[in-house]
VODRENKOL-305395 format. One line per 4 residues: number of its first residue (from 0); for each residue x, y, z of C-alpha. Coordinates in nm, 2 decimals. Each point is the difference from the previous one (the first is absolute). Example, Ala and Ser with C-alpha at 12.3 -4.5 7.8 and 13.67 -1.06 7.14 Angstrom:
BEGIN
0	1.23:-0.45:0.78 ~ 0.14:0.34:-0.07 .
//
This chain:
BEGIN
0	6.31:15.12:8.20 ~ -0.28:-0.10:0.23 ~ -0.19:-0.15:-0.29 ~ 0.28:-0.24:-0.04 .
4	-0.05:-0.13:0.36 ~ -0.35:-0.09:-0.06 ~ -0.09:-0.39:0.08 ~ -0.11:-0.18:-0.30 .
8	-0.35:-0.09:-0.03 ~ -0.09:-0.38:-0.06 ~ -0.41:-0.07:-0.16 ~ 0.08:-0.34:-0.07 .
12	0.12:-0.30:0.21 ~ 0.36:-0.13:-0.04 ~ 0.07:-0.25:-0.27 ~ -0.31:0.17:-0.22 .
16	0.13:0.02:-0.36 ~ -0.08:0.31:-0.23 ~ 0.09:0.02:-0.38 ~ -0.07:0.31:-0.17 .
20	0.07:0.22:-0.31 ~ 0.03:-0.12:-0.35 ~ 0.22:-0.29:0.06 ~ -0.26:-0.15:0.20 .
24	-0.30:0.08:-0.31 ~ 0.26:-0.13:-0.27 ~ 0.05:-0.32:0.28 ~ -0.38:-0.05:-0.01 .
28	-0.02:0.05:-0.38 ~ 0.27:-0.29:-0.06 ~ -0.19:-0.25:0.23 ~ -0.33:0.02:-0.20 .
32	0.25:-0.03:-0.31 ~ 0.12:-0.29:0.18 ~ -0.37:-0.16:0.03 ~ -0.04:0.10:-0.35 .
36	0.28:-0.20:-0.12 ~ -0.13:-0.30:0.17 ~ -0.32:-0.01:-0.16 ~ 0.04:0.16:-0.33 .
40	0.05:-0.30:-0.20 ~ -0.32:-0.15:0.08 ~ -0.20:0.25:-0.22 ~ -0.16:-0.12:-0.33 .
44	-0.06:-0.33:-0.13 ~ 0.36:-0.09:-0.02 ~ 0.09:0.12:0.36 ~ 0.12:-0.27:0.23 .
48	-0.08:-0.17:0.30 ~ 0.10:0.06:0.36 ~ 0.06:-0.29:0.20 ~ -0.02:0.07:0.39 .
52	0.02:-0.22:0.29 ~ -0.03:0.05:0.40 ~ 0.05:-0.36:0.16 ~ -0.22:-0.26:-0.21 .
56	-0.23:0.27:-0.16 ~ 0.11:0.01:-0.38 ~ -0.18:0.34:-0.18 ~ 0.04:0.01:-0.38 .
60	-0.15:0.32:-0.16 ~ 0.09:0.30:-0.25 ~ -0.27:0.21:0.15 ~ 0.15:0.29:0.17 .
64	-0.27:0.04:0.27 ~ 0.07:-0.34:0.14 ~ 0.38:-0.01:-0.05 ~ 0.05:0.33:0.19 .
68	-0.24:-0.14:0.28 ~ 0.20:-0.32:0.04 ~ 0.32:0.20:0.02 ~ 0.14:0.11:0.34 .
72	0.04:0.38:-0.09 ~ 0.13:0.24:0.34 ~ 0.10:0.31:-0.19 ~ -0.28:0.23:0.08 .
76	-0.01:0.20:-0.31 ~ 0.01:-0.34:-0.17 ~ -0.27:-0.13:0.19 ~ -0.23:0.30:-0.24 .
80	0.03:-0.19:-0.30 ~ -0.11:-0.32:0.17 ~ -0.30:0.22:0.09 ~ -0.10:0.12:-0.36 .
84	0.05:-0.35:-0.13 ~ -0.27:-0.10:0.23 ~ -0.20:0.28:-0.05 ~ 0.01:-0.08:-0.38 .
88	-0.14:-0.38:0.07 ~ -0.26:0.10:0.22 ~ -0.15:0.28:-0.19 ~ 0.04:-0.16:-0.37 .
92	0.18:-0.33:0.06 ~ 0.28:0.06:-0.32 ~ 0.28:0.20:-0.05 ~ 0.14:-0.02:0.31 .
96	0.36:-0.05:-0.16 ~ -0.04:0.30:-0.26 ~ -0.07:0.21:0.31 ~ 0.32:-0.06:0.20 .
100	0.19:0.05:-0.32 ~ -0.16:0.33:-0.12 ~ 0.05:0.14:0.39 ~ 0.35:-0.15:0.00 .
104	0.07:0.19:-0.32 ~ -0.17:0.33:0.14 ~ 0.21:0.01:0.28 ~ 0.33:-0.10:-0.25 .
108	-0.10:0.32:-0.17 ~ -0.02:0.20:0.29 ~ 0.33:-0.10:0.12 ~ 0.18:0.25:-0.24 .
112	-0.20:0.31:0.11 ~ 0.03:-0.05:0.36 ~ 0.42:-0.06:-0.05 ~ -0.01:0.33:-0.15 .
116	-0.18:0.15:0.27 ~ -0.36:0.05:-0.11 ~ -0.25:-0.01:0.27 ~ -0.17:-0.29:0.02 .
120	-0.35:0.19:0.01 ~ 0.07:0.13:-0.33 ~ 0.05:-0.35:-0.11 ~ -0.34:-0.10:0.16 .
124	-0.18:0.26:-0.13 ~ 0.10:-0.07:-0.37 ~ -0.08:-0.37:0.04 ~ -0.31:0.03:0.15 .
128	-0.08:0.26:-0.29 ~ 0.14:-0.28:-0.26 ~ -0.23:-0.29:0.14 ~ -0.30:0.24:-0.04 .
132	0.08:0.08:-0.33 ~ 0.06:-0.39:-0.11 ~ -0.31:-0.08:0.18 ~ -0.20:0.22:-0.22 .
136	0.16:-0.13:-0.30 ~ -0.05:-0.34:0.10 ~ -0.37:0.08:0.06 ~ -0.03:0.16:-0.38 .
140	0.20:-0.31:-0.13 ~ -0.21:-0.28:0.13 ~ -0.24:-0.17:-0.22 ~ -0.34:-0.08:0.12 .
144	-0.20:-0.30:-0.11 ~ -0.38:-0.02:-0.04 ~ -0.19:-0.16:0.26 ~ -0.29:-0.05:-0.23 .
148	0.20:-0.31:-0.16 ~ 0.07:-0.31:0.21 ~ 0.20:-0.14:-0.26 ~ 0.27:0.31:-0.02 .
152	-0.04:0.03:0.33 ~ 0.12:-0.35:0.05 ~ 0.28:0.00:-0.21 ~ 0.14:0.32:0.12 .
156	-0.04:-0.16:0.40 ~ 0.19:-0.34:-0.11 ~ 0.29:0.26:-0.19 ~ 0.05:0.13:0.33 .
160	0.01:-0.27:0.19 ~ 0.24:-0.20:-0.26 ~ 0.20:0.36:0.03 ~ 0.05:-0.09:0.39 .
164	0.06:-0.35:-0.05 ~ 0.27:0.06:-0.28 ~ 0.25:0.05:0.29 ~ -0.11:-0.28:0.20 .
168	0.14:-0.37:0.08 ~ -0.32:-0.08:-0.17 ~ 0.06:0.19:-0.35 ~ 0.02:-0.33:-0.22 .
172	-0.38:-0.06:0.08 ~ -0.12:0.38:0.07 ~ -0.28:-0.05:-0.27 ~ -0.15:-0.27:0.17 .
176	0.03:0.20:0.35 ~ -0.13:0.30:-0.12 ~ -0.33:-0.14:-0.12 ~ -0.01:-0.17:0.28 .
180	0.05:0.35:0.25 ~ -0.27:0.17:-0.22 ~ -0.24:-0.28:0.06 ~ 0.06:0.02:0.35 .
184	-0.01:0.37:0.04 ~ -0.32:0.03:-0.23 ~ -0.20:-0.26:0.23 ~ 0.04:0.29:0.28 .
188	-0.21:0.22:-0.18 ~ 0.02:0.37:0.14 ~ 0.13:-0.11:0.38 ~ 0.40:-0.07:-0.11 .
192	0.06:-0.11:0.34 ~ 0.32:-0.18:-0.06 ~ -0.09:-0.23:0.36 ~ -0.28:-0.15:-0.26 .
196	0.24:-0.17:-0.25 ~ 0.19:-0.31:0.18 ~ 0.32:-0.17:-0.10 ~ 0.06:-0.33:0.11 .
200	0.31:-0.12:-0.04 ~ 0.08:-0.45:-0.10 ~ 0.31:-0.12:-0.02 ~ 0.06:-0.20:-0.34 .
204	-0.08:0.01:-0.35 ~ 0.07:0.24:-0.24 ~ -0.13:0.40:-0.05 ~ -0.23:-0.11:-0.25 .
208	-0.22:-0.18:0.22 ~ -0.10:0.26:0.22 ~ -0.34:0.10:0.00 ~ -0.26:0.26:0.09 .
212	-0.29:-0.09:0.20 ~ -0.30:0.24:-0.06 ~ -0.07:-0.02:0.39 ~ 0.18:-0.12:0.29 .
216	0.20:-0.31:0.04 ~ 0.21:-0.05:0.33 ~ 0.24:-0.30:0.10 ~ -0.21:-0.27:0.20 .
220	0.02:0.09:0.37 ~ 0.08:-0.26:0.29 ~ -0.25:-0.28:0.01 ~ -0.10:-0.28:0.28 .
224	-0.06:-0.30:-0.13 ~ -0.39:0.00:-0.10 ~ 0.13:0.30:-0.27 ~ 0.06:-0.28:-0.23 .
228	-0.38:-0.18:0.03 ~ -0.13:0.36:-0.10 ~ -0.13:0.08:-0.35 ~ 0.25:0.21:-0.21 .
232	-0.22:0.13:-0.28 ~ -0.33:0.22:0.01 ~ -0.19:0.21:-0.27 ~ -0.19:0.31:0.14 .
236	0.08:-0.07:0.37 ~ -0.11:0.24:0.26 ~ 0.33:0.13:0.20 ~ 0.05:0.06:0.39 .
240	0.28:0.21:0.11 ~ 0.08:0.03:0.36 ~ 0.26:0.15:0.25 ~ -0.11:-0.29:0.23 .
244	0.20:-0.25:0.15 ~ -0.19:-0.36:-0.06 ~ 0.28:-0.22:0.24 ~ -0.10:-0.20:0.38 .
248	0.23:0.16:0.22 ~ 0.11:-0.20:0.27 ~ -0.09:0.12:0.34 ~ 0.35:0.08:0.13 .
252	0.10:0.22:-0.30 ~ -0.28:0.27:0.11 ~ -0.07:0.00:0.42 ~ 0.08:-0.20:0.34 .
256	-0.34:-0.11:0.07 ~ -0.05:-0.11:0.38 ~ -0.25:-0.27:-0.01 ~ -0.16:-0.20:0.34 .
260	-0.11:-0.28:-0.17 ~ 0.00:-0.20:-0.33 ~ -0.31:0.12:-0.10 ~ 0.07:0.36:-0.04 .
264	0.32:-0.09:-0.17 ~ -0.21:-0.17:-0.24 ~ -0.24:0.26:-0.06 ~ 0.28:0.25:-0.12 .
268	0.08:-0.28:-0.25 ~ -0.33:-0.01:-0.10 ~ -0.02:0.35:-0.06 ~ 0.31:0.06:-0.24 .
272	-0.15:-0.27:-0.21 ~ -0.35:0.17:0.01 ~ 0.17:0.31:-0.13 ~ 0.19:-0.16:-0.26 .
276	-0.27:-0.19:-0.15 ~ -0.22:0.33:-0.01 ~ 0.24:0.17:-0.17 ~ 0.01:-0.33:-0.26 .
280	-0.33:-0.03:-0.03 ~ -0.07:0.38:-0.09 ~ 0.29:-0.02:-0.28 ~ -0.18:-0.27:-0.11 .
284	-0.38:0.11:0.01 ~ 0.11:0.33:-0.20 ~ 0.02:-0.22:-0.29 ~ 0.36:0.09:-0.09 .
288	0.19:-0.27:-0.17 ~ 0.31:0.13:0.06 ~ 0.15:0.16:0.34 ~ 0.28:0.20:-0.02 .
292	0.18:0.12:0.35 ~ 0.26:0.22:0.09 ~ 0.10:-0.19:0.33 ~ 0.00:-0.37:0.03 .
296	-0.25:-0.27:-0.09 ~ 0.07:-0.28:0.20 ~ -0.02:-0.41:-0.09 ~ -0.36:-0.02:0.15 .
300	-0.10:0.27:-0.19 ~ 0.17:-0.15:-0.27 ~ -0.18:-0.33:0.00 ~ -0.33:0.16:0.12 .
304	0.02:0.18:-0.36 ~ 0.10:-0.26:-0.16 ~ -0.27:-0.22:0.10 ~ -0.24:0.26:-0.16 .
308	0.18:0.03:-0.34 ~ 0.13:0.37:0.11 ~ 0.33:0.10:-0.08 ~ 0.16:0.19:0.27 .
312	0.41:0.21:0.02 ~ 0.13:0.15:0.30 ~ 0.31:0.22:0.06 ~ -0.08:0.18:-0.36 .
316	0.19:0.30:0.01 ~ -0.14:0.34:0.02 ~ 0.12:0.13:-0.32 ~ -0.16:-0.29:-0.16 .
320	-0.32:-0.02:0.18 ~ -0.05:0.34:-0.06 ~ 0.02:-0.05:-0.39 ~ -0.25:-0.27:0.02 .
324	-0.22:0.25:0.17 ~ 0.08:0.25:-0.31 ~ -0.10:-0.29:-0.26 ~ -0.26:-0.21:0.16 .
328	-0.20:0.31:0.18 ~ 0.01:-0.14:0.30 ~ 0.04:0.16:0.35 ~ 0.23:-0.11:0.29 .
332	-0.19:-0.10:0.29 ~ 0.14:0.03:0.41 ~ -0.28:-0.26:0.11 ~ -0.19:-0.24:-0.16 .
336	-0.35:0.08:0.16 ~ -0.30:0.15:-0.23 ~ 0.21:-0.06:-0.31 ~ -0.19:0.16:-0.31 .
340	-0.02:-0.11:-0.28 ~ 0.15:0.37:-0.18 ~ 0.30:-0.11:0.20 ~ 0.08:-0.28:-0.20 .
344	0.21:0.03:-0.31 ~ 0.03:-0.22:-0.33 ~ 0.15:-0.11:-0.29 ~ -0.07:-0.18:-0.30 .
348	0.28:-0.29:0.04 ~ 0.21:-0.10:0.29 ~ 0.25:-0.27:-0.04 ~ 0.33:-0.12:0.15 .
352	0.30:-0.03:-0.29 ~ 0.37:-0.16:0.04 ~ 0.20:0.28:-0.12 ~ 0.38:-0.11:0.06 .
356	0.03:-0.24:0.30 ~ -0.25:0.22:0.19 ~ -0.40:-0.04:0.00 ~ -0.18:0.41:-0.09 .
360	-0.37:0.11:0.09 ~ -0.14:0.15:-0.29 ~ -0.30:0.24:-0.01 ~ -0.08:0.08:-0.37 .
364	-0.34:0.14:-0.17 ~ -0.03:0.25:0.28 ~ -0.33:0.25:-0.01 ~ 0.20:0.28:0.11 .
368	0.34:-0.08:-0.08 ~ 0.25:0.31:0.08 ~ 0.32:-0.21:0.08 ~ 0.21:-0.24:-0.23 .
372	0.30:-0.23:0.13 ~ 0.28:-0.07:-0.20 ~ 0.20:-0.34:0.03 ~ 0.34:0.03:-0.05 .
376	0.26:-0.34:-0.10 ~ 0.33:0.02:-0.11 ~ 0.31:-0.20:0.14 ~ 0.17:0.14:0.33 .
380	-0.15:0.23:0.27 ~ 0.22:0.30:-0.15 ~ -0.12:-0.03:-0.31 ~ -0.35:0.02:0.10 .
384	0.07:0.26:0.23 ~ 0.11:0.25:-0.27 ~ -0.28:-0.09:-0.23 ~ -0.20:0.09:0.28 .
388	0.17:0.33:0.07 ~ -0.02:0.05:-0.40 ~ -0.37:-0.05:0.00 ~ -0.02:0.23:0.29 .
392	0.13:0.26:-0.20 ~ -0.24:-0.12:-0.34 ~ -0.23:0.05:0.21 ~ 0.01:0.32:0.15 .
396	0.09:0.13:-0.35 ~ -0.33:-0.11:-0.17 ~ -0.23:0.11:0.33 ~ 0.17:0.34:-0.05 .
400	-0.04:0.02:-0.37 ~ -0.35:-0.10:0.05 ~ -0.11:0.27:0.20 ~ 0.24:0.29:-0.16 .
404	0.02:-0.12:-0.40 ~ 0.26:0.22:-0.10 ~ 0.35:-0.15:-0.13 ~ 0.34:0.09:-0.15 .
408	0.28:-0.21:-0.16 ~ 0.24:-0.14:0.16 ~ 0.36:-0.14:-0.10 ~ 0.14:0.37:0.12 .
412	-0.21:0.14:-0.26 ~ -0.17:0.26:0.23 ~ 0.30:0.06:0.25 ~ 0.18:0.16:-0.33 .
416	-0.29:0.16:-0.15 ~ -0.03:0.20:0.30 ~ 0.38:0.02:0.04 ~ -0.04:0.16:-0.35 .
420	-0.26:0.24:0.15 ~ 0.15:0.13:0.30 ~ 0.30:0.09:-0.21 ~ -0.16:0.18:-0.25 .
424	-0.15:0.16:0.31 ~ 0.30:0.10:0.20 ~ 0.08:0.20:-0.29 ~ -0.28:0.23:0.04 .
428	0.09:0.09:0.41 ~ 0.35:0.20:0.11 ~ 0.24:-0.04:0.28 ~ 0.09:-0.34:0.20 .
432	-0.38:-0.17:-0.05 ~ 0.10:-0.04:-0.37 ~ 0.30:-0.21:0.08 ~ -0.15:-0.18:0.27 .
436	-0.34:-0.10:-0.20 ~ 0.24:-0.08:-0.27 ~ 0.19:-0.25:0.21 ~ -0.34:-0.11:0.09 .
440	-0.09:-0.04:-0.34 ~ 0.33:-0.23:-0.06 ~ -0.06:-0.22:0.31 ~ -0.33:-0.15:-0.16 .
444	0.20:-0.16:-0.26 ~ 0.17:-0.20:0.28 ~ -0.33:-0.24:-0.07 ~ 0.08:-0.08:-0.36 .
448	0.38:-0.05:0.10 ~ -0.03:-0.24:0.21 ~ -0.27:-0.17:-0.22 ~ 0.26:-0.05:-0.28 .
452	0.30:-0.09:0.24 ~ -0.23:-0.26:0.16 ~ -0.09:-0.16:-0.32 ~ 0.39:0.00:-0.14 .
456	-0.07:0.28:-0.23 ~ 0.20:0.32:-0.11 ~ -0.14:0.26:0.24 ~ 0.19:0.29:-0.13 .
460	-0.11:-0.12:-0.38 ~ -0.35:-0.04:0.11 ~ -0.03:0.33:0.20 ~ 0.13:0.20:-0.30 .
464	-0.28:-0.21:-0.24 ~ -0.27:0.13:0.26 ~ 0.10:0.37:0.04 ~ 0.00:0.03:-0.37 .
468	-0.35:-0.16:-0.05 ~ -0.13:0.23:0.26 ~ 0.20:0.32:-0.01 ~ -0.03:0.00:-0.39 .
472	-0.23:-0.20:-0.09 ~ -0.29:0.04:0.26 ~ -0.02:-0.40:0.04 ~ -0.14:0.01:0.35 .
476	-0.07:-0.35:0.04 ~ 0.35:-0.12:-0.08 ~ 0.16:-0.23:0.24 ~ 0.29:-0.31:0.07 .
480	-0.11:-0.27:-0.22 ~ 0.11:-0.32:0.13 ~ -0.10:-0.25:-0.28 ~ 0.26:0.17:-0.24 .
484	0.29:0.17:0.23 ~ -0.16:0.36:-0.14 ~ -0.27:0.24:0.05 ~ -0.37:-0.01:-0.11 .
488	-0.35:0.13:0.06 ~ -0.07:-0.21:0.33 ~ -0.37:0.16:-0.03 ~ -0.06:-0.19:-0.29 .
492	0.19:-0.31:0.14 ~ -0.27:-0.03:0.29 ~ 0.29:0.11:0.25 ~ -0.28:0.17:0.19 .
496	-0.01:0.16:0.39 ~ -0.23:0.16:0.19 ~ 0.04:0.38:-0.01 ~ -0.05:-0.02:0.42 .
500	0.31:-0.21:0.05 ~ 0.22:0.30:-0.20 ~ -0.19:0.29:0.22 ~ 0.06:-0.19:0.28 .
504	0.38:-0.09:-0.04 ~ 0.07:0.36:-0.13 ~ -0.17:0.14:0.32 ~ 0.17:-0.28:0.22 .
508	0.32:0.04:-0.12 ~ 0.02:0.37:-0.05 ~ -0.08:0.02:0.40 ~ 0.22:-0.23:0.15 .
512	0.27:0.17:-0.17 ~ -0.12:0.37:0.13 ~ -0.03:-0.19:0.32 ~ 0.40:-0.13:0.00 .
516	0.07:0.35:-0.15 ~ -0.15:0.16:0.29 ~ 0.17:-0.15:0.32 ~ 0.29:0.20:0.05 .
520	0.11:-0.18:0.32 ~ -0.02:-0.34:0.14 ~ 0.02:-0.08:0.38 ~ 0.05:-0.37:0.15 .
524	-0.10:-0.01:0.32 ~ 0.20:-0.22:0.28 ~ -0.24:-0.31:0.11 ~ -0.09:0.03:0.37 .
528	0.09:-0.21:0.23 ~ -0.28:-0.15:0.24 ~ 0.00:0.15:0.35 ~ 0.21:0.31:-0.13 .
532	-0.13:0.36:0.12 ~ 0.09:0.38:-0.21 ~ 0.33:-0.01:-0.06 ~ 0.10:-0.34:0.09 .
536	0.15:-0.27:-0.20 .
//
């Protein structure tokens, strides 16, 4: 009986909450299903938008990653789906809603096996095997376009951009923006750095008034009175880029000076004036007709440059100054001493234009142009913000397609083909793995099913038609047709997506499902109180 008298061993602090076992795993799956329920209606061309507000900030979007970032999700397992949406957005730019729906569908499919007593590791092993098979099949099905034919390559890029924009708020102008996005990415040549494409937003006008600048454009910076006397247009000007402050500081702002007589004080003042004039004279001697600085250019410098027919702008943002450097070939200088001609940039035309109620500085005809600027117009801030997010996704898609020139059909076609392939493969293996891979294949039908539901169509009828096409007729590119409410060959309808999107979404969704299935216990620590020692409350 002595063993019954042994004291309880306490490993965790009092107040610590733990949950484990099958009920805990089912609870995690249910939390993830709740996340999927929240955003699944945003999928596809007819997907609905979500309005999220916090205080005075309002966000209207149907982008999965944007919605999940805005939601204040506290459940630790459900946060996993937020992370995979973010990773999909950062990696390929589109397919964020699809990857969350796919992960949720895989978890729902695994729930029956967990409830029946199957070990999670068996499910994880089967899911990973099915994912590897699916990725191999996608690579086999992907169509690669020839890079030697520029016209066909451009058409492919425009179709991929249009497909990405098809489910966005700007879908009614997808052809207009698809061409603009492809033009912007084509300017980048081999660099394909996202930061080299600037997106500016100017409220007012219509979407069709949005424009692409093959060069750099940025909003007029803060200026002093002498600015209006400066010329606002140059042809083939020399451009000086600085990270130098050209402003006369008052003495009290810099230091405390103890002087014995007025002459000593005057010598300090004269020295400051001499320093600022030396900087300005160096800028003029360089031969530059445009001076841009990341730091302030004061009223004295503004008037000084105006008197010598030189344009200047201070407090230029870091991103804009770097893009001007890339486009014009200029080098950003941290001093005005010994400015060599080689550090100056140039462009074909500089001019200041009125866009809406703001003035913009345009640098076009740049010799080494590796940057572009999109200026978006629209009715309201929320609308323009969503248009910016839509174009970001399209730009990401085009960039990825330019690097990996293989595409697959959208509209749920690739998911149905992979589902058919995995169903057939499951019949060739024995044991529990067969049932789990079969469930994985069934889970992939969530994408075409949700596309049909969001379009207001009969999802059961459409799925039955798709199964017939893919299984009995071998029509691998048939998906949901939004124009007729039936099915069609989405490849011939130019609903194209980069194969990289599907490869990434399958891998991310499978890993997220496996991660949640591998958690058998959650421990929630009680927050420590300040000043409390070991064992103290």
